[in-house]
N, C-alpha and C positions, 0 to 999 in steps of 0.2 A: 680678563675676558671670561674666565670661569664664573665669576660672580655676576657678570652681566647676563650670561646664558641662564644661570640658575634663577636669577630674579625674574627674567621673562617667563621661564618655565613655571615658576611658582604662581605668577599672576594668571597664566593660562589655565593652570590646573584648578584654580579657584572657581573658574567659570563652570567647569563640568560638574561641580558639586551642587549647582543651583537647580531648583525646580522651575524658577521663573527668571528670565533674563532681566537685568536692570536697565534703566534708561541710559542710553549712550550719552545723552547730554550731561547727565549727572557724572558719569565717568570722565568725560572730557573736562568738565569744570574742575574736578579734583586734580586731574593730571596737570592742568594749566597752573593751578595754585601751587602745587608741589614743585613744578619746574621754576616758577618765579622765586619761591623760597630758596631753592637750591642755588640760584644765580646770586642772590644777595647775602647768603650766609657765609660764615667762615669755612675754610676748606675742610677742617676735620668734621664739621657738622654737615657740610655739603655732600660728602661721600655717602653718608647714611640716607640723606634725602634723595640723592641720585638713584640709589638702589631701590628705595621705595617707589620712586617715579618709574623705574623700569618694571617693577611689579605691576604698577597701574597700567603701563603701556602693554604688557603682556595680557593683562585682564581686558583692556580696552580692545586690542586687536582681535582677541578670541571672541569676545562678546559681539563685536561688530560682524565678524564672519558668521557667527551663529545666527544673529538677527537677520542678516541678509539671506541666509539659507532658509530661515523660517518664513520670511516674507514671500518666498517663491514656492511655498508648500502647495500641494494639490488641493483644490477647492473642495470642501466637504459637501457643498451643495450639488455637485455633479457625481458624487459617488454612486455607483450602481447604474448610471445612465450610459447609454451607448454614445460614444464619441467618435468622430472622424479625426484622426491625427495624421500628420505628415511629418517626415523627418528622416533621420539616418539610423541604420542599424549600427550600434557603436561597440558591439562585442562579438566574439565568436558565438556560434550557436551551440548550446549545451543540449546534447541528446540524452534523454532519459528513456526509461522503459516504455512509457506510454505518452510521452510529451516531449516538447522541446521548449527551451527558454532562451531569452537573449535580452540585452539592454538596448533601449531605443531612445534616441535624443529627439524629443518632440519639439518641432519648430513652429507648427501651427496646429490649432485644435478648434473644433466646433462641435456643437451638440447635434447629433445625427437626426433627431426627430424634427428639429426646427431649422437647422442650418445656422443657428446663431453662433457667431464667433466667440471663442473663449479666450480671454486675455490671460493666457498662461502658457508657459513652456518649461521644459525640464526633462530630466532623465527618468525613464520608467523601466521596470522589469516586466517583461511580457512572456506569458506562457502560451503555447500552441498545442491544442489537443485535436487528434484525429483529422489533421489537415496535411495533405501531401505537397503543398506548394513549396518551391525551393526558395529559401531565404539565405542570403550570405552577408557577412560583415561588410560594412562600408556602403551598402546599397541604399538608395533613397526609396522610401516606400510610403504609400498611404494605407492605413489600416482602420478598420472599425473595431474599437476596443471597449471593454467595460473595466473600469479601474476603481481602486479604493486606496485610501491613505495607508501609509506604512502601518502594519499591525503585526504584533508578535504576542507570544504568551507572556503573561506577567505573573510570576510566581516568586516565592521566597528564595528560590535558587534556580539556576539555569541561565541560558544564553539570552541576552537582551537584543532581540532581532531588530527592534525599532531603533536602538542606538546604532547598530551596525549599518542599517539602511541610511540613517542620517549622516553618519561619518562617510559613507560612500557616495553621498549626494544623490541618492535614489529617492525620487519624490513620491512615487506611487507604484503599486503592483497590480497586475490584472491579467486579462487573457484576451485573445482574438475571438471575436464573434464569428459565427458562420455567416458569411456575407459575400456578395458579389462586388463590394466596393473596395476590396483589397486589390491594390495594383502597384507594380514596381514602377517608380518614377524615373530612376536612373541607375545604371550599373555603377559599381565602385571603380574609380580610375585605377588602372593596373599598378601605378606607382604609389598609391596611397598606403598608409600603414595598415589599414584594415585589409586591403587586398593582399598584401604581402603575408600577413598573419593567416588569412584564410587559405592562401595557397600552401603555406607550410603545414597548416593543420590537415589539409586534404592529403598531403604527402605522407604525414605520420600515420593517419588513420588507414590509408590504403596499403602501406608497405609494412606496417608493424601491427601485429595482432596480439590478443591476449591481455593479461593484467599489466604487462609492461607498457602498453600504449598509454594508459592513464598517467603513469609516472612520467613518461616521456613528454606528454603534453604539459604537465605541471612544470617540468624543469626547463623546457624550451619556451613555452608560451604563457606560463603562469595560469593555466587553465586547470583548476583542481577539482572541478565539479564531478568528474567521473572516477575519481579515486574511490575504491570500494570501502564500505564500512570496516571490513576486515583489515585492509591495508592501513586505514587510519588508526585502527585499534593497535596494530603492531607498532606504528610510528609513535603513537602517544605513549605506549607502555615503555618504549625504549628511549624516550626523550629526543627523537630524531625528526619530529614533525617540521622543525624549522628548515630542514633540507628541501622541503617541497615548496617553500616560498623563495621567489627570486629576490634574495636579500643582499646585504652587504657582502656576505661571503662569495656569492656567485658573481655579483657585479665586480667586486674587487679582483677576483681571479681573472675575469675577462680583461679588465684594465691592466692587470699585471702581465697577462699574456701579450698585450700590445706593447708594453715596455720591453719585454724580453725579445720580441721580434725586432723592434727597432734597434735595440742595443746589439743584437746579433748582426744586423746589417752594418752597423757602424764598426763592428769588429772586423767584418769582411772588407769594408770600404772605409778606412780611416779618414779619407779626404772629405767625407760628408760633414764631419765636424767643423770644417772651415766654412760651410754654407749655413748650417743651422746646428746649434749646440745639441748634443745627444739628449740631454735631459729635457729640453723643450720639445723636441720632436717626439720623444718617447711618451711624454705626458700627454701631448696632443693626440697621438694615436690611441693612447689608453682611454682618453675621454671619448673619442669617436666610437671605439668598440663598445665601451660601457653604455654609451647612449643608444647604440644600435641594439644591444641586448635588452635594454629597458624598453625600447620600441617594440621588440618582439613580444615582450611581456605586457604590451598594451598600456604602458605607463601607469600601471596600477599604483595605488597610494604607497604600499610598502616599497615598490620598486623605485618610485620617485624619491622616497626618503633615502634609500640606499644609494641611488645615483648621485644625489646632492652631497652625501657624505664623501663618496669617492672623488667627486669633482673638486671639492674643497681640499682634500688631501693632495690631489695631483697638482692643483694650482700652487699649494704651499711648496711642493717638491720642485715645481717648475721655477719658482722664484729664486732658487739657489740660496735662500736664507734659512738659518736654523730656527725652527719653531718647536716649542715644546709640544709633544703629541696631545697633551690635555688641551692646549690652546686650540689646536686644529679641531679637536672634537667639539670644543665649545663653539667655535665659529660655525661648524656644521649644524649644531643644535640651533643656533640663532638663525641661520639661513632657513632651516626647515620651518621654524616657528613663524618667521616673517612671510614665507611663501604660502604656507598652509597651516595656520594656527590650530585648525581642527584635527590635525594629525595626531594630537594628543589623545583623541578618543579611541585610537587603535592600540590594542595591547602590544602589538609588534613594535610600536614606537619605543616603549619603555624597555622591552627586551633587547632591541637592537642597540640602543645607546648604553644600556647597562652592560651588555656583553662586551662591546668595544671598550668602554671605560674600564671594566675589570681587567681586560687583556692589557691595556696600557699601564694600569696600576701594577699588575703582577710583573710586567716586564721591568718597570721602574724599580721594583723591589728585588730584582734579580732572581725571581722564582724560577724563571725559565732557563737559568744557566746550568751548565753541566752536561753530562753525557745523555741524559734522557730529558732534554729540555721540553720537547713537544709533549711528551707524556705527562710531565709535571704540570705544564701549563694547562693541558686539557683536564687533568684531575682537579686542580684548584678551581678552574672555571666551572666545571660541572658541579662541584660541591656548593658553589654560591648560586648556580642557576636552579638547583633543586628547590631552595626556599622561594626563589622568584616564581617557580612553577606553582608552589603552594599558595603564594600570594595572589596570583592571577587566575589559576585554574583549579586550585584546591587539591592538587596532586603533584607528585614529583617522581621521577624515575631513578631508582637506585642503580640500575644497570647503565644509565646514560653515559658515564665516563667511558666504559668499555665500548658501548654501542657507537658513540660518536668517534672514538678513536679508530674504529673500523670503518664507519660509514662516511665520515667527512672526506678522507683522502680517496676512498673508493668512488664517491660521487664526483668529487672535485677534479680528480686527475684521470679518471677512466670514463665514467658514464657521461658526464656533461661534454667533455671534448669530443668523444666519439659520436655523441648525439649530433653535435654541430656538423661533424664531418659527414655523417649519414644524410642529414638534411641537404648539405651542399651537393653531395654526390647525386641526390635524387633528381637534381636539375641537369645532370650531365649523363649519368648512366644508372638507370633504376636497378639493374641487376647487381652492380657493385654496391649500390645504396642498400639493397635488401640484405646483402651479406653483412654490412656494417650494422644495420638495424638489428639483425639476429645476434650479432656479437654483443650489442648493447643490451638486448633482451636477456641474454644469458647472464650477464653481470647483474642486471636488476633482479632477476630471479634468485641468483646466488646471494645477493645482499639480503633479500627478504627472507630467505631460508635461515640465515644466521640471525637476523633480527627477531624472527619468530621464535627461534630457540631461546634467545635471551629474554624475550617477553614472557616465555612460559616458565621461567625460573621462579621458585617460591619467593614471594615478597619482592618481585621485580619492580614494583612501584608502591609508593606509599600514598595513602589518601587521607587528607585532613580537610575535607569539605566542610566539616562542622566548625572549624575555627573561624572566629570573627576576623575582620580585616586587620585590626590592631595587633592581634596575636600572630598572624601570618607575617606582618611587618616586623615584629620582634624576631621571627625566625630568620628573616633576611639580614637584620642588623647583627644577630648572633653569628651568622656564618661569615659576615664581613670581619667581625672582630676576631673570629677564630683563625683567619689566615694572616693576621698581623704577625710581625716578626716575634720570635721568642724573646721573652724577657720583659715585654711591655705589659704593664699591669692591666691595661684595658682588655688584653687578650683573654684573661681568665674570667672576665665578666660574661663572656659568651655562654659559659656553663650555667650561670644563674638565670640568664634570659631564656634558656630552654625549659626551665622548671614550669612556668605557667602553661606551656604547650602540653605538658604531660598531665597536668592536673585539671585542665578545663573540662567541664562537662556541660552538655546541652541541657537546658531546663525542660523537664517533663512535668506533667501534672503532679502536684505535690501530695495531695491528700487522697485517702480512700474515697471512692465515689466520684472523683474528678476525672474529666477526660477532655481532650481537644479534638475537634473535628475540622479538617481542612479540605475544602472542595477546591482542587487544583484547576488552574486554567489550562485545559487541554484542547481548546477549540471545540470542534464538533465531536463530542464524546463525553466520557465521564471517568474521573478517578478521584476517589475520596479516601483520605487517611484518617483513621481513628487511633488516637494514642491515649493509653491509660498510664498509670505509674510505671508499669514494667512490661506492658504488652503493646503490640501494634497489629492493627487489622487494615488491610488495603481492600477497598471495595471498588472493583473495576480498575483497568490499567490504561485507558486511553486508546487511541487509534494507532494503526501502522499503515499509512497510505501507500508506502512503497518500501523496498528493501533498504533504501538510503534514508528513510525518515520514519522514526519510531518514537512515538510519544512516551512510551514506557521508558525509553532510554534518555530522551532529551528533557523530559519534564518530571516524571514520577521518580525515577532513580536519583536525579540530583537533589530533590527534596528529601528523600530518605537519607541520602548521604549527609546532607546538611544537618539533619536531625540525629546523626550518628547512629542510625538504625541499620544494623547488619543482619538482623533476623526478622523476617515477617512471620508472625505467629499464625495468621490466617490470611490467605489471599482469596477473596471472594470475587468470582467473575459472574455477574448477575445473569448473563445469558450469552449466546454465541455471536452476537453482532460485532463486527470488527471494531467499531468505535468504542466498544467496551472491553474487548478481549485482545485487541491487536498488540498492546504493549506488554502482555503478560509474560511472554517468553523472555524478554529482556530482564525482567525481575527474577525469573527462575534461574537465568544464567548467571546473573551478577550477585544475587543474594541467596541466603538460605531461607527456604519457605517451608515451614513445618507442616502446613496443611493447605491444600488447594481445594476449594469448594466451588461448585457451579451447577446450574440447572441443566447445562449442556455437557454431556460426557464425550463429545466429539470435537474438542477444541484443537486437537493436533499438537498439544504441548508436550514437553519433555517429562512432565510429571502428571500422573493420573489424577483426575479430579473426583472428589466425592460429591454426592448429590446434596442439595439443600431441600428441606421439607419443613412445612409449618410445624410448630411446636418444638423444634430443635432449639435449645438454649444453653447458655453457659454464663458464668460470672468471672470477670477479671478485675481484681483490685476494687471490688465494690461496684463495678459497672456491669449492668446486665445486657447481654446480647441475645436477641431472639428472632428467629425467622418466622414471619407471618404468612409467607407464600413462597412457592406453590404448595398446594395440598395434594394428596393422592388423587383427588377427583378433578383437578384442574385440567382443562382442555383448552386448545387454541394454539396460536402460532408461538414462535420462539419468544417474542416480546412478552406475551402474556404468561410465559413460564418463568419470567425473571425472579431471581431471589429477592424478596422484600425483607429488609433487615431493620429491626428496631433496636436502637441503642439508648439506654436510659440509666439514670440513677433514681433516687427516691423522689426527686422533684422535677427533673427535666428529661425530655426525650427528643430523639432525632429519628426520622423515618427516611430510609433509603429505598427507593422504589424501582430502580432500573428503568425499563422501558414498558411497564405495564400500560395497558389500554383500558377502555371502558369496561369490557367484560370482566377483566381481572379486578378492577376497582369495585365493581358490583359484588363480586365474590368475596372480596375482603370485607366489605360492609356487612355482607350477610353472615360471614363466618368469624370475623375478628373485630367487630365494631368496637368493643370495649377496649381493645389494645391499640387502636389507630391514633388517638389524640397524641400530638407531638408539638413541641415548640418550633422545631425546624423541620421543614419538609423539602426533600429534593424532588422537584417537579417531575412527575412521571413523564417519560419519553421526552425530556428536555423542554417540556412546555408545549408539546405538539397539540394540535386541535383534536387528535385522536384520544386524548386523555384529559385528566383533571376535570371530571364532571363536577357539577355543583354539589351533588350529594356527597361525593368523596371529599371535597374541600371542606364542607361543613362538618363532616365527621372527624377529619384530622384536626381542623381548626388551629392551624399553626400561627405563630407570630411572624415567621419569615418563610418565604418560599423561594427556592434557589433554582435557577435555570442554568445548566451547564451546556453552553452552545457557543458556536463560533461567532465572531464579529461579522455582521451582515451575512448571517447564515443562509446558504442556498436553499435550505428547507424552511426558512422563515421562522425558525425557533427563537424565542417562544412566540407562539401565535398571539397576536394582539387581542383577540377575543378571550383567550385563556388568561392573559395578563389582567384584562379588565375584570374577569370573573374573580380572580384573587383579590384585586384591589377593591371590588365592590363589597367584599367581606372584611375589609379593613386590614388585609394582610400585606406586609411589606414584600415587594418582589425584588429580588436581587439577581443580577445576571453576571456570570463570569466574563462575558464579552465586554461588559462595561467596567467591572470592578477588578478584573483579574482574579487570582485565587482569593477565596474568602475563608477566614479562620474564626472559629468560635471557641473560647475557653469556657467550658461548662463546669461550674463548681457546685458541689452539693450544698455548701454553706453560704456562698456568695451569689449564687445564681449564675446567669450568663454574663460574666463581668467584663469580658473583653472581646471585641469584634474587630478584626483587621481586614482591610481591603487592600490588596497588594498593588493594584494599579495606583493607588494613592500613596502607599508606603514607599514604592520604588520609583515614584514619578521623577522624571528628568525633564528639562526644558524641551528635549527632543521627542518626548513620549506623546502618543495620542492621549488627549485629555481624559481623565476619569470623569464619568458621566454622573448624572444626578442621583442615582440610587445610593451613592455613598452618603 
C-alpha cells in the first residue's frame, strides 16, 4: 500500500511543477495504454507498469482538478467593474483595525451598469470599509462589489499569495461598494454550521478579552486572522506555530477523548459490551466528536486532511484486525489525494504526513522506549522537523524541542479542554463560563511568557533562506540518516551531506564595477536593492498599510535573507510617504543598518536619519553612487524633496527618482543636466501624470523606464499618457504590476547582460499571467 500511495503522490507532485497544464486527453491516452500493457505483460513486469500507471493516475487526477478550478476562474473582462452578486457568507467575519473581511459564495452575478447576467459563480474574499451594516456567517446577501483576479507580489523570495488563493479555491478578491443595493436575503438557519460557529465566536469575543481571545478563536474555530504579529513571531521562533492549526494533533486528541469516555462507560456498565462491542462504539463516538470539532473549524483544508487521517485510523481500529501503522498512514494519504488532489499545494500537507510518518518510524525503531520515552520521541522528531522547516520556510527553531515539550501538553491537556468547557458553559451560565475563560486566559498568558523567554535566547532560531531547494532537501535527508540505528554505515553519510550547506555562497556581482539592481514587487510603493561585490544599498522599503501587514517584512526582508545579506550598508528612504518608508522599521529591527539616509528627518524610526543633498557621492567596488537632488535651494512638498540617486559604472547608469514631480524635474534639468542620462530610469512618482515631463524624459534618455505600482492601481499608475510619452521616445516601459520584481545585472565589461522578470521566472499554472512587457 505504501508504494501505491507514494506513486500517486509522485504523480500529483509533478503537476504543481508545471507552468502550463497539459491536455487531459493526452494524459488519459497514456494512462489507458499503460493499463493495457500492465494487463498483458508478465507479473514481474506488470508490477512496474502498475506503479507507473499509478503515477499517471495521480498526475491525471491532480491535473483534472486543477483544470476544472482554472475553468471557473474570475473573468478578466469584468475586473474593476461594479457587479451585483448574491449568495451566502461562508466564513466568520474577520475584524481588522479599519476594515472587515469575509468569504462569500457567489451563486448569481450580473453587471451593475447593464443588468447583464454573468455566467460565473465561485468563492470570493470580500473586504468592507467604513460600513456599519451587520453581516454574519451563513446569511444570504446581495452585494454590489468590485473585484479583481487573485493577485500577489511576485519576487525572488516570499509568500506566493496567488498559489495560496488557488489552493483555497478563492476565485477573486475585492470590496463592497457604497451602495443602496446591499440587502440581506435570508438569515442563517439556527442549526447550520455557520450559525453555530457565529454563535460560539460571539461568546468568545464577548466573554474573553485581550491577546488570549485571538488564540482561543484559533484553537476552537480555526480563525487565525486576529493573532498579532508579535504572537506569530514568538510562535515562529519557538517552532510552535503548528499548535494554532486545528491539525491531526487536535483532532486526534478529541477522537481519543471520545474513546476514553466510551471505554469508561463500558467499565462502569460491562453489560454494554453484549449490545455493541466496546471498540466499535468507542471508535464511532471518536469519529462523531472529531467531525464535530472539524465542523467548528469550518472544515478548512488542513482540518479536512486531519479528519480523514483520524477517520482512517479509527476505522482500522474498529475492524479489529492488525494493520501496520505505515499501511494505515498510506491509506490515509491515498484517501486525501483521491478526495482533494490539490491538497498537495498546502505546505501543511507535507508537514502533517512527515510528522506522523516520522513518529511511526521512530516508534518502530524503539526510540521511544525507556523511562523518558516522550522526551526522546519529541527530541528526535524536533531534530528532523528543523530541516523540514528549512526546506519549506527557510528557517528552523533550535529551541523547538524544549518549547514543544512544554507547549504541546499544556495546550492539549489544559488549554483546549477547558476552552471547550468554557464555550459549553457559556450557553448554561455565563458567570461560570467567564471564570473558566479567565482560567484559560491565565494559562495562555503563562504559555506565551515562557515561549517569549525561549524565543529571546541567543540563536533561538537558524535562518538559511539563502539555500536553494536542493540543499535544503539534503538537510532533511541528512537528519533522517542521522537518526538511523548506530552501526549502520549510511548513518555516517549524514555528516558528509552537511558539508555543502556550510560552504554554499550566494552569487554576487563578481568584478569591480559590476552591480545588480532589483526593483522589488511591493505593489503600490517602491523598494529597490543595489548590490555590488561587497556592499548593499536599499532604496526605499515599501508600504506598511497596517500593523498586521508590512511590506518591509513580507517582501524586502525575505529577498535580503535569500541573498544572505545580514548588513545593509546604506538604507535610503527617499522621502516620508508611507509607501516608501513604511517597511523601514522592519529592516532596522531585523538587520544591521550602518547608515540611514532620508530627505525627511521625522520618520519616527528607531535610528536617526542623516540628510541627503546633491553632490554627496561615494564609490563601492568601482561603482559610483551620487545624490543629484535635493539641493539646498529646493522648495516644495515632500515628494519634491525626494532623494534622487544615480548609480553608475564607467559605461552604464541607473537613476532612482523617488516621487519627484514637474518642479523637481525642471530643477534637475537646470542644475544637473549633464548627470541625468541613464540606461535605466525608475519613473518619477510611479508614472503619475504629475511627473515624467517630456523634457525630463529626453534629458535622461533611458533604454528602460520602470513603474513600481500595484496591479489595477487605484491611483491609475502608471498614467496611460505618461506611458505613451515614454513609448513615443522609443523607451521600453516595464511595470512591476505586470512583470513582478525586475532585476538587471550591470557589467562594466559585458554591459547589461541579464534581465529577469520574476512573474515569468516563478510562473505556475495558478499564477496571474505575465503580461506583454516581458
